C-alpha positions, -999 to +999 in steps of 0.1 A: -001-001+001+030+025+009+043+017-025+013+025-041+010+056-025+044+070-037+038+067-068+011+092-066+036+113-047+063+112-069+068+144-088+085+144-121+113+169-132+111+198-155+098+212-182+063+217-168+039+240-185+042+278-174+022+305-182+024+341-170-015+344-167-026+351-132-061+350-120-063+387-116-052+395-150-080+371-161-106+387-144-092+423-155-096+411-190-131+401-189-142+432-166-123+451-193-144+432-222-176+440-204-169+479-201-188+483-239-217+464-225-218+486-195-210+520-210-240+513-238-260+505-206-256+531-190-257+558-220-291+535-230-306+538-196-295+568-179-276+577-151-293+553-123-276+523-140-242+538-124-257+535-087-272+499-097-236+488-111-217+505-079-237+493-055-235+457-070-195+459-074-188+473-041-211+453-019-194+420-038-161+433-029-169+440+008-193+407+015-159+388+004-139+408+023-160+407+056-163+369+050-128+360+048-118+385+077-147+370+100-135+331+091-101+343+090-091+336+059-068+351+031-079+383+019-086+376-018-104+406-031-075+420-050-077+392-074-108+412-087-129+380-090-156+397-067-155+430-084-162+408-117-192+391-102-206+422-087-205+438-126-220+408-144-248+408-115-255+442-123-254+436-163-281+410-155-305+432-136-332+459-146-321+490-150-344+506-124-341+481-097-341+492-059-305+494-046-312+471-017-323+441-041-288+444-054-272+440-019-290+409-014-280+397-049-246+405-041-249+385-006-262+355-026-236+357-049-207+361-027-217+343+004-238+319-002-228+304-039-190+316-041-177+314-001-198+288+017-183+262-013-148+275-004-143+303-028-129+308-059-125+280-078-148+255-056-181+269-064-206+248-083-225+274-104-215+310-113-223+331-088-239+361-104-264+339-125-271+318-093-279+352-076-300+368-105-319+334-104-324+337-067-339+374-071-360+364-101-376+336-079-377+358-048-387+394-061-400+383-098-424+415-100-391+437-093-368+415-117-393+418-146-397+453-142-383+469-177-386+508-182-368+526-211-373+563-219-401+564-192-419+536-209-425+501-192-436+472-210-427+440-225-394+428-235-389+419-274-387+381-265-418+386-243-434+401-279-421+374-301-437+349-274-469+367-277-465+365-315-463+402-316-435+422-340-400+432-330-374+454-345-344+432-350-320+463-360-333+478-329-325+447-309-291+443-324-279+478-320-296+482-286-325+502-288-348+481-269-356+470-232-340+444-211-315+444-185-286+467-181-258+443-201-279+423-225-296+448-250-266+459-273-252+425-294-228+449-308-214+459-274-214+423-262-198+410-294-169+436-294-161+426-256-163+391-264-136+396-297-113+412-271-115+379-249-108+356-278-080+378-288-063+377-255-067+342-251-091+340-223-118+322-239-121+302-270-150+297-292-162+261-284-188+269-259-203+301-274-203+285-308-218+254-298-242+270-278-256+296-304-254+270-330-275+245-312-301+272-300-306+280-334-309+245-350-335+240-318-355+270-324-357+264-361-370+234-358-394+237-329-400+272-324-430+273-349-417+296-376-392+274-395-365+290-411-379+326-406-348+347-402-367+374-386-378+354-358-345+337-357-325+369-355-352+381-326-342+353-305-302+354-311-304+390-303-332+394-275-325+386-239-295+374-219-281+345-249-253+365-263-240+377-227-246+341-211-229+326-242-197+347-241-191+357-209-212+331-181-210+298-201-175+301-204-164+306-165-137+287-159-146+272-128-182+262-137-176+249-171-158+216-186-119+217-194-121+195-221-126+201-257-152+174-262-167+187-230-171+220-241-187+213-270-210+189-251-217+214-227-224+241-252-251+217-273-269+211-238-272+249-233-285+255-264-311+230-266-322+235-230-325+274-235-345+268-265-367+242-245-373+272-220-378+298-241-403+276-264-424+255-242-421+274-206-445+299-196-415+327-195-400+342-230-362+336-213-343+309-202-306+315-206-297+318-169-314+286-155-304+271-184-267+279-175-272+272-139-284+236-151-255+230-171-233+239-142-247+213-120-241+183-148-206+195-154-189+169-133-211+142-155-198+157-188-164+154-179-170+119-168-181+115-208-156+137-217-123+128-197-088+146-202-061+120-219-035+107-198-003+118-211+012+089-195+010+061-168+028+040-143+044+009-160+032-021-138+062-037-121+075-072-132+051-102-116+025-072-111-009-068-126 
């Protein structure tokens, strides 16, 4: 038994794979990539959105600091992961949400979803989306109250589900109602291109997500290959924001190539099921959360390839 244990404790000599990238640098890259969507949200919805964003970011950092201080853990707020969680949460909130709801969301994201499960790298789901789903369940009327230019009404996705017409051009540029960060597809794509160029994410998850969702909508959406309807589904809601910025979360997504593709296809189909058959018009947040929960199972189906093995001794099995 002792000999078997020594095999696992044996550390090979160099070379090892090394990289200059750090957790802080990755988080900063993602924050920078979210700036176009953030700036557009502020421009589109007004100055109050600044208060929403600052509240979620500051309270998220504060909750992480206080938790780690009280639990006598190393203080990790400098890695910017809490700030990123706060920013992602803000971009998934309605522009006129009350600030106390933002604080509740930050508490759920940082303390409940992230820290209670061991902190960064141990959380089983995306903290920002976990908090958003909690807020959707707990404060449904507040979380679905969208306003733009003093007018309140249904989002483009809700109009599509009701059989009404929408302006797909407005949806692409962002001249519609929705959460702070989801309305402008152009701003989201700009940020996604930055992440791809910097090597922070690759296209396997978002591409398989968007492609499988498109196929599902074409087959089961009831409109066939109607490009107007398909573009409306792609540009509406949090699909683009979720595909590029939350489904690709390092901690809660698969690490293998095959696993990423399976994961993306699962998210696309599940999002389609929610949008076509569920009572609500959206479904991205719930799809990604459920996808996060089955990542361990996906990685059992698509494990990493071993680069070597321990050669059995003579006479051994």
